[in-house]
N, C-alpha and C positions, 0 to 999 in steps of 0.2 A: 714162824709160820708164813708171814708175809714174804720173806725172802725165798722160802721154798716154793711158794706159788709163782713168784717172779721167775725163778729158775726154770719152772715148768713152761712158763710162757715163752721164755727165750729159746728153750728147746723146740717149742712149736714153730717159732719164727725161723729157726735154722732148718728144721727137718721138713716141715710142711710148706713154708713160704720160700725156702731156699735163699734167705737173705745172707749177705756177706758178713764176715766176722766183724768188720769195722762198723757196719750198720747195727748189728746186734749189740755191740759194745756201747754204741750211742744210746740205744734203747735202755740198756742196763743202767747207765749213768742217770738218764732222765727219770726213769721210773723209781730207782732207788732214792733219788733226791725227793721225789714226790711222796714216797712212803714215809721217809724220815720227817718231812714237813707235816704230814697228817698225824703221825705219832706225837709230834710236839704239840698238836692241837687237840689231843685226846682221842683220836681215832686210831686205836691200836691194831685193829684188824680191817681188812679191805671191805667186808660187807657193811661196816659202820661208816664208811666214807660217804659224805653227802656232797651235793652241789656247792654248798657253802665252803666246804674244804677246798674244792677245786677252784672256786672263784678267788679264795684267799691265796692259794698257791700262784695263780696267774697274776694276781696283784703284786705278789712278792717278786715275781720275775720282772715285771715292769719297774718296780722300785729299784731293782738291781741294774736297771738301764740295759737290759738285754736287747739285742737287735730284734726287729719284727720277725726276721727269718728264724732266729733261735726260739722265740716264743711260739711261732707256728709249728716248728718241729716238735717241741715239747708238748704242745696241745694235741698234735696228731698222735703222739705216743700214748697219751691218756685215752683218746677215743678208741684206738685199737686195743689197748689193754682191757678197758672195761667191756668192750664188746665181747672179747674172749672170755672174760670172767663170767659174764651172763650166759654165754653159750655153754659154758662148762658148769653152770649152776653154782658157782662160788658166790656170786652176788645175785640177789633177787631182782634188784632194779639197777638201771644204768644211769648214774648221776652225770655221765658225760654225753648222754644221748642227744641233747639239743645244744651242745657246746659248739659255738661258732668259731670257725677258723679266722684268725686276724688277717686282714687284707694286707698283703705285702706288695708294694709297688714293684712292677717288673723292671729290672735294670738290664740294659743290654750288656752282654758279656764283652769283656775286653778282647780285642783281636789285634793282630799285627799285620803290617803290610808285607807284600812279597819282598820288598827291598830289605826290610828288617829281618825277615827269615833268612834271606841270602847272607846278610851280615853275620848272623849267628852261625850259619853253616860254614862260613869262611874262616871262623875262629880256629885256632890251633888246638883242636880237640883230639883226645886219644880215641882209640877204636871203639871202646865201649860207650863213651860219651857220644860219639857219632851215631851209633846204633840207637841210643836212647832218644836223641833229638829227631832222627829220621822216623822212628816208629811213632813217636808222639805226634809229630806234624804230618808225616806222610801217610799214616794209617788212622789217625784220630783216636788212638787208644787212651783209655783212662789209665792213671798211674798204677792202680791195682792190677789192671789187666797186663800192663807192661811187666811189672816185677814178677808176676806169676807165670809168665810165658815159659814154656818148656821147649827144648830143642825140637822135639817131635811135633810141636804145634806149627812149625814153619816148613813149608814146601818150597824150596828155592827154585826147583825146576818148574813147578806149577805156578809160581809167582803169587802165592797167597799164604795167609796165616789164619789160624783158628784161635779165637780167644773166648774166654768165659766172662761175661759181663754181669750186670746186676741181676739178682734173682736166678743166678746160675744159668743164665741164658747164653747159649753158644752162638757165635756168628763167624762167618767167613769174611775176611777183608783182603782185597787185592794188595799186593806189595809192589810199589813202583821201582823203577830202575835204580834210583839213587839209594833207596833203602836196601835193595837187594845187594848193591855193591858194598854198602856199609856192613851188611850181615856177612857177606863172603870174606871181606877183609878181617872181620872179627873172629871168624870161625877158628882159624889156626891159633890165634892168640888165646882164645878160650881154652882150647885143648892143652896149650902149653901151661896155662895157669893151673888147670886141674891136675896135670901130671906133676908139676912142680910141688904142689901141696898134697899130693896123694889123695885127691878127692874124686869120688864117683858121684855124679849128680846129673839129673835131667834138666835142671834150671838153665835158662839161657844166659842170664846176665850175672857176671861175677866181677868183683873188684880185683885189683892186681894182687892183693894179699890173700886171695882165695875165699872171700866171703860173698854170699849172694847179695846183689844190690838191693837195698831197702827202699821203701817209699820215701822216707825222710831224706835219704841221700839223693834221690832224684829231685825232690823239691829243692834241696839246697843247691844242687848243680844248676837247675833251671833258673832259680832266683838270681844266682850269681851271674849267670849268662845274660840275664836281662839288664844288668848294669852296663853291658857293652852298648846297649841301645837306649840307655837312660829310662828304662821302663821297669815297673814291678810286675813280673810275670810269674806264672806257675805252670805246671804241666797241663792244667786244664785250659790255660790260655792257648796253648798249641792245639788242643782239640777243638776249641772254638774257631781258631784260625783255619784249621783244616776244613771244617764245615763251611765257613764263610767263603773261602777261596773256591771251593767246589761250586757253590751256588752262583758266585760271581762269574764263573766260567761256563755256566749253562747246564750244570748238573740238575737232574730231576729231584724234586723234594723227597719223593718216596725212596729214591736210591740213597740219598744222603741219610735218611732215617734208618735204612737198613745198615749202612756202613757204621753209623754211630751206635746202633743197637738200642734206639729209642723204641719203647713199646707204644708210644702215642705220638702221632705225627705233629700234634700241636706243640710239643716240646721242640721239634725240629724247626717249626715255622718261625720261631724266634730269630733264627739266623737270616730269614728273608728281610726282617726289619733292619738288621745290621747292614745287609747289602744295600738297602735303600738309603740308609743314613750315610754310609760311606760314599755312595754315588752322589748325594747332595754335596758332601764335603768337597769331593773332587771337582764337581761342577762349579761351585762358588769360589774354589781356590783358583780356577782357571779364568772364570768370567767375572770375578769380583762380586 
């Protein structure tokens, strides 16, 4: 019964809230773990769950040495779940109502210098790798946005692309000259790959053996590329770098917010702190 209710909640998150499949899968794992924990403590159905069960679950998470970020995510999952359970009259009281979110120290995202970006772009990349790198850095795309791009999402003559971000929120992003060049160079190669393997698809990115490029393949490629500059980087590092370089070159904060697809400008403001930190580093490197 509990798993059936959980399934209904996940449907609600997908249909009503428009959350991505990856986010919904994270909710499923977190809440299924919590339900199993409560069952092991005698709470076999959700209405019988109390604050004591929740406190015990959170204590278990700390005992497992989970990071504060992971505990925060799992706590947020419980708050949302029990709010929905009460709204749908599955639970009469909300045991997570006064549940406090653990405080997580804000860490500045890792970014690269212009020189490091140029080093990566100067590598002997094939055409699809060039497109991946240019769109992650030149457009600030999330990896999920990148791998889900369709050919029709890109207007080469208009020099922009349309992508769907978190919460199914669509946005328009300008495409710079270097990214445009990479896309045009890749266009014929993509057509050749599809013809060679007898494939008809609207997806933009394909491997040489005719498979759509996956998130994991992008992560692996970027991580390996980071070895060239002796840094551990991910696709999101390139997105952070995109935002930081824009602000360092005088871009308006609200414009960067729109380009990144942030719903709250406070999320974007984090990059102003990075710019100030980098400014100090450069100053003291020059002036001792």
